[in-house]
N, CA, C and O of each residue as an XYZ file, in Angstrom:
728
protein
N      26.597    -24.035    -12.457
C      25.427    -23.791    -13.326
C      24.610    -22.610    -13.420
O      23.763    -22.638    -14.314
N      24.676    -21.465    -12.624
C      23.868    -20.542    -12.816
C      24.722    -19.569    -13.304
O      24.115    -18.679    -13.899
N      26.016    -19.421    -13.253
C      26.796    -18.574    -14.138
C      26.877    -19.256    -15.366
O      26.942    -18.346    -16.193
N      26.907    -20.191    -15.889
C      26.774    -20.506    -16.671
C      25.480    -19.781    -18.016
O      25.479    -19.462    -19.205
N      24.571    -19.824    -16.893
C      23.227    -19.473    -17.471
C      23.238    -17.698    -17.231
O      22.937    -17.022    -18.214
N      23.550    -17.051    -16.056
C      23.651    -15.574    -16.428
C      24.482    -15.058    -16.788
O      24.245    -13.861    -16.630
N      25.878    -15.262    -17.438
C      26.577    -14.905    -18.207
C      26.374    -14.606    -19.917
O      26.535    -13.628    -20.647
N      26.005    -15.789    -20.070
C      25.017    -15.389    -21.728
C      24.018    -14.323    -22.066
O      23.834    -13.646    -23.077
N      23.344    -14.403    -20.718
C      22.008    -13.300    -20.469
C      22.766    -11.877    -20.314
O      22.318    -10.967    -21.012
N      23.820    -11.601    -19.508
C      24.521    -10.697    -19.182
C      24.813     -9.830    -20.880
O      24.452     -8.718    -21.267
N      25.625    -10.949    -21.585
C      26.266    -10.654    -22.607
C      25.338    -10.215    -23.782
O      25.757     -9.365    -24.568
N      24.198    -10.713    -23.925
C      23.089    -10.498    -24.775
C      22.402     -8.930    -24.379
O      22.048     -8.028    -25.139
N      22.381     -8.995    -23.189
C      21.773     -7.526    -22.598
C      22.508     -6.542    -23.363
O      22.122     -5.651    -24.120
N      23.789     -6.952    -22.945
C      24.838     -5.875    -23.415
C      25.178     -5.472    -24.443
O      25.489     -4.322    -24.752
N      25.135     -6.603    -25.192
C      25.516     -5.955    -26.438
C      23.740     -5.672    -27.528
O      23.745     -5.086    -28.610
N      22.727     -6.127    -27.012
C      21.479     -5.572    -27.253
C      21.357     -3.655    -27.208
O      20.906     -2.794    -27.964
N      21.974     -3.673    -26.001
C      21.715     -2.400    -25.841
C      23.110     -1.514    -26.635
O      22.859     -0.584    -27.401
N      24.233     -1.838    -26.408
C      24.745     -1.392    -27.928
C      24.679     -1.141    -28.921
O      24.941     -0.062    -29.452
N      24.176     -2.452    -29.544
C      23.588     -2.419    -31.077
C      21.804     -1.193    -30.960
O      21.437     -0.612    -31.981
N      21.289     -1.096    -30.108
C      20.269     -0.509    -30.317
C      20.276      0.865    -29.875
O      19.879      1.732    -30.654
N      20.706      1.189    -28.644
C      20.810      2.808    -28.260
C      22.143      3.604    -28.379
O      23.188      3.466    -27.743
N      21.763      4.614    -29.530
C      23.090      5.220    -29.678
C      22.888      6.542    -28.997
O      23.729      7.413    -28.773
N      21.885      6.525    -28.773
C      21.312      8.404    -27.674
C      22.006      8.186    -26.255
O      21.906      7.162    -25.580
N      22.676      9.248    -25.946
C      23.096      9.179    -24.523
C      22.532      9.855    -23.705
O      22.916     11.008    -23.513
N      21.422      9.297    -22.973
C      20.403     10.347    -22.280
C      20.774     10.974    -21.090
O      21.817     10.697    -20.498
N      20.060     11.711    -20.756
C      20.600     12.879    -19.466
C      19.627     12.657    -18.167
O      18.494     12.187    -18.272
N      20.204     13.045    -16.965
C      19.136     12.833    -15.627
C      17.790     14.004    -16.051
O      16.660     13.784    -15.614
N      18.046     15.114    -16.850
C      16.441     15.760    -16.941
C      15.798     15.308    -17.869
O      14.612     15.546    -18.099
N      16.772     14.376    -18.703
C      15.383     14.193    -19.449
C      14.600     12.714    -18.935
O      13.380     12.556    -18.984
N      15.534     11.735    -18.463
C      14.741     10.743    -17.594
C      13.676     11.177    -16.486
O      12.798     10.437    -16.043
N      13.934     12.684    -16.064
C      12.910     12.807    -14.873
C      11.949     13.602    -15.574
O      11.257     14.220    -14.765
N      11.610     13.845    -16.869
C      10.784     14.527    -17.712
C      10.178     13.353    -18.169
O       8.965     13.370    -17.964
N      10.728     11.992    -18.902
C       9.954     10.817    -18.927
C       8.952     10.122    -17.564
O       7.755      9.852    -17.671
N       9.673      9.957    -16.490
C       9.457      9.951    -15.313
C       7.928     10.798    -15.042
O       6.866     10.250    -14.746
N       8.087     11.825    -15.177
C       7.022     12.510    -14.421
C       5.624     12.463    -15.963
O       4.403     12.342    -15.864
N       6.508     12.619    -17.252
C       4.872     12.344    -18.443
C       4.340     11.027    -17.880
O       3.180     10.998    -17.468
N       5.211      9.786    -17.826
C       4.415      8.674    -18.284
C       3.363      8.580    -16.742
O       2.230      8.124    -16.581
N       4.395      9.271    -15.718
C       3.349      8.753    -14.694
C       2.315      9.639    -14.283
O       1.646      9.531    -13.256
N       2.207     10.744    -15.371
C       0.972     11.674    -14.926
C      -0.237     11.011    -16.196
O      -1.439     11.267    -16.132
N       0.360     10.183    -17.243
C      -0.470      9.855    -18.141
C      -0.944      8.517    -17.867
O      -1.896      8.061    -18.500
N      -0.272      7.773    -16.855
C      -1.154      6.350    -16.458
C      -1.584      6.418    -15.335
O      -1.837      5.439    -14.633
N      -1.732      7.665    -14.995
C      -2.088      8.241    -13.358
C      -1.382      6.985    -12.398
O      -2.040      6.261    -11.651
N      -0.534      6.936    -12.511
C       1.194      6.528    -11.357
C       1.498      7.626    -10.372
O       1.851      8.539    -11.119
N       1.547      7.928     -9.552
C       1.854      8.690     -8.336
C       3.560      8.727     -8.990
O       4.336      7.802     -9.234
N       3.670      9.864     -9.097
C       5.334     10.271     -9.677
C       5.880     10.123     -8.267
O       6.939      9.517     -8.424
N       5.745     10.312     -7.234
C       6.791      9.691     -6.031
C       6.979      8.215     -6.091
O       7.908      7.638     -5.526
N       6.125      7.672     -6.749
C       6.179      6.267     -6.541
C       6.791      5.890     -7.647
O       7.351      4.816     -7.431
N       6.950      6.249     -8.706
C       7.928      6.043    -10.206
C       9.322      6.712     -9.704
O      10.310      5.988     -9.831
N       9.501      7.863     -9.210
C      10.661      8.647     -9.134
C      11.451      7.047     -7.604
O      12.534      6.502     -7.819
N      10.726      6.749     -6.531
C      11.223      5.929     -5.814
C      11.548      4.348     -6.645
O      12.337      3.531     -6.170
N      11.100      4.213     -7.407
C      11.194      2.981     -8.078
C      12.704      3.108     -8.844
O      13.698      2.431     -8.580
N      12.608      3.964     -9.667
C      13.797      4.422    -10.433
C      14.917      4.822     -9.296
O      16.054      4.356     -9.354
N      14.653      5.392     -8.639
C      16.031      5.695     -7.396
C      16.800      4.256     -6.811
O      17.938      3.952     -6.455
N      15.604      3.639     -6.923
C      16.205      2.207     -5.911
C      16.635      1.364     -7.045
O      17.703      0.824     -6.759
N      16.073      0.936     -8.617
C      16.514      0.523     -9.271
C      17.570      0.583     -9.961
O      18.246     -0.368    -10.352
N      17.755      1.762    -10.140
C      19.167      2.118    -11.212
C      19.793      3.585    -10.100
O      20.976      3.924    -10.120
N      18.992      4.112     -9.426
C      19.819      5.265     -8.653
C      19.959      6.601    -10.071
O      20.833      7.466    -10.146
N      19.045      6.418    -10.842
C      19.060      7.279    -11.827
C      20.235      7.374    -12.834
O      20.563      8.344    -13.517
N      20.876      5.952    -12.755
C      21.852      6.082    -13.934
C      21.677      5.640    -15.169
O      21.457      4.452    -15.404
N      21.738      6.320    -15.849
C      20.899      6.343    -17.380
C      22.259      5.675    -18.446
O      22.183      5.319    -19.622
N      23.055      5.679    -17.830
C      24.515      5.109    -18.540
C      25.151      4.310    -17.724
O      25.053      4.723    -16.569
N      25.770      3.329    -17.818
C      26.886      2.844    -17.383
C      28.525      2.464    -17.820
O      28.739      2.290    -19.020
N      29.389      2.368    -17.089
C      30.397      2.589    -18.513
C      30.551      1.691    -19.489
O      30.072      0.566    -19.351
N      31.311      2.084    -20.740
C      31.301      1.075    -21.591
C      32.254     -0.294    -20.855
O      32.929     -0.291    -19.825
N      31.981     -1.432    -21.866
C      32.633     -2.282    -21.583
C      33.973     -2.381    -21.729
O      34.281     -1.529    -22.562
N      34.937     -2.964    -21.367
C      36.309     -2.932    -21.664
C      36.646     -3.205    -22.834
O      36.108     -4.181    -23.359
N      37.713     -2.362    -23.645
C      37.783     -1.916    -25.087
C      37.079     -1.667    -25.950
O      37.367     -1.620    -27.146
N      35.538     -1.378    -25.190
C      34.509     -0.644    -26.162
C      34.800      1.219    -25.910
O      34.339      1.805    -24.931
N      35.482      1.792    -26.800
C      36.007      2.972    -26.184
C      34.746      4.034    -27.040
O      34.386      3.928    -28.212
N      34.383      4.797    -26.251
C      33.145      5.782    -26.925
C      31.983      5.233    -27.106
O      31.250      5.713    -27.971
N      31.440      3.816    -26.135
C      30.459      3.239    -26.284
C      29.635      3.116    -25.221
O      29.868      2.229    -24.400
N      28.466      4.038    -25.049
C      27.677      4.133    -23.875
C      26.374      2.763    -23.204
O      25.205      2.858    -23.579
N      26.642      2.029    -22.592
C      25.523      0.961    -22.296
C      24.635      1.631    -21.131
O      24.938      2.409    -20.227
N      23.618      1.125    -21.444
C      22.697      1.250    -20.263
C      23.049      0.371    -18.961
O      23.859     -0.555    -19.000
N      22.230      0.831    -17.601
C      22.347     -0.132    -16.569
C      22.066     -1.461    -16.707
O      20.875     -1.575    -16.999
N      22.787     -2.850    -16.608
C      22.385     -4.030    -16.491
C      22.570     -4.515    -15.435
O      23.632     -4.497    -14.813
N      21.598     -4.985    -15.120
C      21.902     -5.972    -13.279
C      22.734     -7.176    -13.543
O      23.116     -7.583    -14.640
N      22.991     -7.767    -12.167
C      23.531     -9.487    -12.594
C      22.766     -9.816    -13.025
O      23.080    -10.123    -14.175
N      21.303    -10.080    -12.750
C      20.129    -10.844    -13.298
C      19.323    -10.471    -14.523
O      18.180    -10.785    -14.856
N      20.245     -9.709    -15.102
C      19.751     -9.598    -16.699
C      18.385     -8.216    -16.676
O      17.708     -7.932    -17.664
N      18.287     -7.679    -15.584
C      17.399     -6.597    -15.528
C      18.237     -5.018    -16.382
O      19.439     -4.753    -16.365
N      17.372     -4.396    -16.898
C      18.145     -3.392    -18.208
C      17.373     -1.971    -17.975
O      16.166     -1.853    -18.185
N      18.214     -0.898    -17.514
C      17.574      0.374    -18.053
C      17.384      1.262    -16.473
O      17.839      0.871    -15.398
N      16.849      2.119    -16.629
C      16.510      2.991    -15.670
C      15.521      2.239    -14.706
O      15.681      2.247    -13.485
N      14.532      1.617    -15.310
C      13.858      0.579    -14.242
C      14.228     -0.593    -14.296
O      13.496     -1.385    -13.701
N      15.173     -1.032    -14.834
C      15.589     -2.236    -14.720
C      14.418     -3.420    -14.909
O      14.144     -4.309    -14.103
N      13.820     -3.166    -16.195
C      13.198     -3.884    -17.097
C      13.742     -5.463    -17.223
O      14.757     -5.811    -17.827
N      12.777     -6.361    -16.475
C      13.617     -8.070    -17.269
C      13.227     -8.060    -18.447
O      12.552     -7.148    -18.924
N      13.679     -9.276    -19.189
C      13.602     -9.250    -20.395
C      11.873     -9.762    -20.853
O      11.362     -9.537    -21.950
N      11.238    -10.451    -19.743
C      10.106    -11.167    -20.089
C       9.109    -10.172    -19.875
O       8.080    -10.049    -20.539
N       9.448     -9.513    -18.974
C       8.474     -8.203    -18.686
C       8.543     -7.133    -19.977
O       7.568     -6.602    -20.508
N      10.008     -6.949    -20.357
C       9.827     -5.829    -21.045
C       9.107     -6.622    -22.769
O       8.593     -5.937    -23.654
N       9.261     -7.982    -22.819
C       8.471     -8.469    -23.846
C       7.168     -8.468    -24.104
O       6.576     -8.372    -25.179
N       6.750     -8.593    -22.939
C       5.235     -8.555    -22.301
C       4.641     -7.310    -22.425
O       3.480     -7.157    -22.804
N       5.579     -6.198    -22.044
C       4.990     -4.700    -22.411
C       5.662     -4.510    -24.010
O       5.835     -3.332    -24.322
N       5.947     -5.254    -24.760
C       5.953     -4.808    -26.149
C       7.254     -3.666    -25.770
O       7.220     -2.726    -26.564
N       8.012     -3.584    -25.076
C       9.255     -2.572    -25.068
C      10.276     -3.134    -25.991
O      10.663     -4.207    -25.528
N      10.805     -2.874    -26.990
C      11.480     -3.541    -27.795
C      13.152     -3.172    -27.807
O      14.047     -3.908    -28.223
N      13.314     -1.623    -27.143
C      14.860     -1.598    -26.688
C      14.949     -1.082    -25.234
O      14.617      0.068    -24.945
N      15.373     -1.901    -24.404
C      15.233     -1.782    -23.089
C      15.997     -0.662    -22.259
O      15.780     -0.093    -21.189
N      17.141     -0.589    -23.377
C      18.003      0.838    -23.001
C      17.256      2.332    -23.634
O      17.381      3.434    -23.100
N      16.798      2.166    -24.366
C      15.978      3.209    -25.157
C      15.320      3.861    -23.555
O      14.306      3.392    -23.038
N      15.901      4.678    -23.121
C      14.980      5.613    -21.925
C      13.242      5.634    -21.842
O      12.485      5.182    -20.983
N      13.021      6.237    -22.900
C      11.617      6.424    -23.395
C      10.730      5.077    -23.454
O       9.611      4.907    -22.969
N      11.277      4.451    -23.950
C      10.825      3.217    -24.008
C      10.824      2.540    -22.564
O       9.782      2.417    -21.921
N      11.760      2.215    -22.215
C      12.228      1.765    -20.492
C      10.976      2.534    -19.482
O       9.958      1.898    -19.212
N      11.106      3.438    -19.158
C      10.318      4.181    -18.638
C       8.932      4.152    -18.663
O       8.178      4.243    -17.694
N       8.581      3.990    -20.094
C       7.225      3.899    -20.370
C       7.029      2.681    -20.130
O       5.869      2.743    -19.722
N       7.417      1.194    -20.062
C       7.442      0.010    -19.813
C       6.820      0.239    -18.659
O       5.619      0.409    -18.448
N       7.984      0.228    -17.717
C       7.909      0.264    -16.412
C       7.051      0.868    -15.760
O       6.678      0.410    -14.680
N       6.479      2.182    -16.328
C       5.322      2.688    -15.407
C       3.961      1.918    -15.923
O       3.045      1.679    -15.136
N       3.910      1.564    -17.265
C       3.015      1.013    -17.483
C       2.540     -0.586    -16.508
O       1.452     -0.957    -16.069
N       3.742     -1.133    -16.472
C       3.990     -1.793    -15.618
C       3.366     -2.096    -13.843
O       2.790     -2.973    -13.200
N       4.018     -0.537    -13.632
C       3.645     -0.192    -11.834
C       1.716      0.119    -12.305
O       0.939      0.056    -11.352
N       1.273      0.343    -13.336
C      -0.196      0.777    -13.407
C      -0.751     -0.438    -13.571
O      -1.841     -0.583    -13.017
N      -0.329     -1.331    -14.156
C      -0.747     -2.766    -14.252
C      -1.032     -3.145    -12.662
O      -2.142     -3.371    -12.182
N       0.087     -3.159    -12.044
C       0.456     -3.544    -10.490
C      -0.743     -2.557     -9.913
O      -1.822     -3.061     -9.602
N      -0.607     -1.710     -9.836
C      -1.650     -1.003     -9.064
C      -3.310     -1.624     -9.186
O      -4.190     -1.933     -8.383
N      -3.184     -1.604    -10.358
C      -4.626     -2.142    -10.895
C      -5.063     -3.707     -9.737
O      -6.035     -3.806     -8.989
N      -4.057     -4.632     -9.955
C      -4.045     -5.753     -9.740
C      -4.400     -5.634     -8.293
O      -5.264     -6.342     -7.776
N      -3.605     -4.573     -7.541
C      -3.278     -4.657     -5.830
C      -3.843     -3.728     -5.615
O      -3.322     -3.032     -4.744
N      -5.233     -3.158     -6.267
C      -6.432     -2.221     -5.494
C      -5.462     -1.162     -4.824
O      -5.665     -0.821     -3.658
N      -4.472     -0.672     -5.514
C      -3.503      0.658     -5.245
C      -2.813      0.665     -3.637
O      -2.640      1.684     -2.968
N      -2.443     -0.861     -3.179
C      -1.753     -1.005     -2.621
C      -0.500     -1.105     -2.529
O       0.084     -2.186     -2.603
N       0.171      0.206     -2.327
C       1.596      0.436     -2.750
C       2.295     -0.184     -2.258
O       3.370     -0.258     -2.853
N       2.178     -1.070     -0.816
C       3.287     -1.951     -0.520
C       3.422     -3.234     -1.320
O       4.539     -3.736     -1.449
N       2.282     -3.828     -1.900
C       1.944     -4.771     -2.778
C       2.577     -4.782     -3.942
O       3.163     -5.719     -4.483
N       2.372     -3.279     -4.433
C       3.016     -2.883     -5.591
C       4.309     -2.927     -5.851
O       4.947     -3.371     -6.806
N       4.758     -2.132     -4.354
C       6.488     -2.193     -4.566
C       6.698     -3.638     -4.656
O       7.427     -3.875     -5.619
N       6.350     -4.684     -4.038
C       7.113     -5.942     -3.477
C       6.658     -6.821     -5.138
O       7.536     -7.589     -5.530
N       5.306     -6.709     -6.098
C       5.419     -7.319     -7.120
C       6.617     -6.862     -8.095
O       7.445     -7.519     -8.726
N       6.409     -5.622     -7.984
C       7.370     -5.097     -8.915
C       8.827     -5.486     -8.487
O       9.642     -5.415     -9.406
N       9.289     -5.865     -7.324
C      10.818     -6.659     -7.196
C      10.742     -8.090     -7.134
O      11.705     -8.816     -7.381
N       9.537     -8.524     -6.787
C       9.417    -10.109     -7.097
C       8.713    -10.892     -7.788
O       8.882    -12.107     -7.899
N       7.730    -10.109     -8.383
C       6.818    -10.530     -9.684
C       5.367    -10.528     -8.848
O       5.070    -10.647     -7.659
N       4.719    -10.355     -9.926
C       3.175    -10.223     -9.746
C       2.670    -11.698     -9.201
O       1.969    -11.352     -8.250
N       2.633    -12.682     -9.231
C       2.680    -13.998     -9.555
C       2.831    -14.536     -7.659
O       1.992    -15.140     -6.991
N       3.653    -14.235     -7.408
C       4.296    -14.792     -6.023
C       3.243    -13.633     -5.160
O       2.267    -13.927     -4.469
N       3.798    -12.224     -5.452
C       3.181    -11.401     -4.233
C       1.146    -11.833     -4.335
O       0.357    -12.079     -3.423
N       0.988    -11.772     -5.484
C      -0.659    -12.024     -5.446
C      -1.030    -13.471     -4.658
O      -2.023    -13.551     -3.935
N      -0.197    -14.500     -4.865
C      -0.678    -15.564     -3.851
C      -0.554    -15.671     -2.532
O      -1.286    -16.318     -1.782
N       0.730    -14.789     -2.146
C       1.093    -14.587     -0.801
C       0.732    -13.310     -0.098
O       0.381    -13.336      1.082
N       0.811    -12.134     -0.821
C      -0.333    -10.599     -0.436
C       0.807    -10.384      0.687
O       2.000    -10.592      0.470
N       0.419    -10.060      1.587
C       1.374     -9.242      3.161
C       2.017    -10.230      3.871
O       2.876     -9.994      4.721
N       1.473    -11.801      3.423
C       2.188    -12.885      4.350
C       3.517    -13.054      3.632
O       4.257    -13.983      3.955
N       3.818    -12.289      2.775
C       5.173    -12.356      1.876
C       6.333    -11.778      3.027
O       6.200    -10.687      3.583
N       7.452    -12.682      3.269
C       8.207    -12.146      4.129
C       9.527    -12.545      4.067
O      10.258    -12.813      5.020
N       9.880    -12.577      2.479
C      11.348    -12.792      2.220
C      12.024    -11.404      2.578
O      11.593    -10.323      2.177
N      13.227    -11.583      3.448
C      14.139    -10.231      3.703
C      14.074     -9.379      2.575
O      13.428     -8.331      2.579
N      14.819     -9.859      1.469
C      15.032     -8.848      0.467
C      13.771     -7.695     -0.295
O      13.730     -6.558     -0.765
N      12.860     -8.858     -0.037
C      11.342     -8.059     -0.572
C      10.703     -7.043      0.566
O       9.962     -6.071      0.420
N      11.236     -7.601      1.680
C      10.711     -6.498      2.911
C      11.502     -5.295      2.911
O      11.116     -4.148      3.138
N      12.924     -5.797      2.563
C      13.909     -4.566      2.937
C      13.676     -3.437      1.500
O      13.830     -2.225      1.653
N      13.321     -3.993      0.246
C      12.843     -3.460     -1.111
C      11.878     -2.314     -1.059
O      11.833     -1.254     -1.682
N      10.958     -2.953      0.068
C       9.791     -2.547      0.084
C       9.435     -1.252      1.067
O       8.578     -0.387      0.884
N      10.416     -1.408      2.221
C      10.742     -0.467      3.235
C      11.606      0.662      2.537
O      11.525      1.798      3.002
N      12.470      0.411      1.396
C      13.377      1.541      1.157
C      12.272      2.666      0.061
O      12.139      3.890      0.068
N      11.642      1.606     -0.779
C      10.857      2.438     -1.335
C       9.850      3.363     -0.652
O       9.790      4.592     -0.658
N       9.039      2.409     -0.035
C       8.540      3.311      1.159
C       9.124      4.765      1.631
O       8.639      5.894      1.560
N      10.222      4.328      2.085
C      11.098      5.825      2.536
C      11.172      6.531      1.597
O      11.021      7.733      1.817
N      11.387      6.160      0.420
C      11.989      7.037     -0.610
C      10.576      7.939     -1.080
O      10.372      9.149     -0.994
N      10.041      7.265     -1.404
C       8.326      7.542     -1.567
C       7.808      8.827     -0.655
O       7.280      9.843     -1.106
N       8.043      8.580      0.515
C       7.320      9.370      1.394
C       8.479     10.702      1.561
O       7.942     11.792      1.761
N       9.902     10.700      1.500
C      10.669     11.555      1.195
C      10.090     12.428     -0.100
O       9.922     13.634      0.080
N       9.772     11.832     -1.446
C       9.584     12.472     -2.109
C       8.394     13.339     -2.386
O       8.414     14.355     -3.081
N       6.989     12.655     -1.555
C       5.841     13.662     -1.349
C       5.933     14.427     -0.440
O       4.978     15.204     -0.408
N       6.710     14.583      0.394
C       7.342     15.433      1.581
C       7.930     16.726      0.704
O       7.544     17.888      0.832
N       8.707     16.365      0.005
C       9.514     17.195     -0.809
C       8.716     18.010     -1.519
O       8.799     19.238     -1.530
N       7.910     17.322     -2.140
C       6.979     18.056     -3.300
C       5.720     19.129     -2.603
O       5.370     20.222     -3.050
N       5.200     18.417     -1.382
C       4.921     19.313     -0.266
C       5.085     20.765     -0.175
O       4.203     21.615     -0.289
N       6.726     20.985      0.114
C       7.254     21.698      0.574
C       7.589     22.653     -0.385
O       7.734     23.844     -0.108
N       7.719     22.185     -1.496
C       7.834     23.075     -2.682
C       6.659     23.429     -3.254
O       6.634     24.534     -3.796
N       5.608     22.716     -3.267
C       3.839     23.446     -3.487
C       4.013     24.561     -2.463
O       3.951     25.660     -3.014
N       4.216     24.629     -1.120
C       3.813     25.335      0.095
C       4.588     26.631     -0.340
O       4.088     27.755     -0.308
N       6.020     26.309     -0.801
C       7.025     27.761     -1.043
C       6.189     28.541     -2.445
O       5.796     29.700     -2.581
N       6.145     27.664     -3.128
C       5.726     28.374     -4.360
C       4.261     29.220     -4.064
O       4.116     30.407     -4.356
N       3.568     28.660     -3.646
C       2.138     28.976     -3.116
C       2.544     30.781     -2.360
O       2.422     31.886     -2.889
N       2.959     30.455     -1.192
C       3.584     31.531     -0.573
C       4.024     32.751     -1.208
O       3.758     33.912     -0.895
N       4.837     32.248     -2.280
C       5.442     33.443     -3.088
C       4.497     33.986     -4.392
O       4.713     34.967     -5.102
N       3.508     33.130     -4.456
C       2.994     33.505     -5.768
C       1.570     34.483     -4.888
O       0.558     33.896     -4.507
N       1.728     35.655     -4.740
C       0.659     36.287     -4.056
C       0.425     37.622     -5.286
O       1.181     38.564     -5.521
N      -0.859     37.291     -5.904
C      -1.339     38.572     -6.697
C      -2.081     39.602     -6.235
O      -2.376     40.534     -6.983
């Protein structure tokens, strides 16, 4: 029964991406949108980068379906999440993201969702990450008492990546300031 429901969802997502996105995005383009939207919506850039790394591993395009030579498809999860930030259909619809495979719209929607979750959970990044993975309602009801092993593992990975991003940015800033002697 589950496969019967998931298969049409996957086919719809893939065909939607094929129909709507002909532009092949690159990693530098993805990095640009992540930094720009994170700053615009006041979401920590390292958090957005951590979510992108965990959700899609920066895969801006996936392999074309069998028989579709030359066509690029955005990343689609088995559960129907699509794009760099792996937006689910209902989340994308609520955020007015028309083309989840369009990197600009996908990152904009994902960052807006993170910004909303940050306001909802008073900037507690553990709850924000958990809600991004499991949904805001579930985490809102249970908070830090939510003990699903998948969610706990996801939050742990986001935290580790976030801390690595923050440390990397601090080192870069330190090196830059040491060289900039006028």
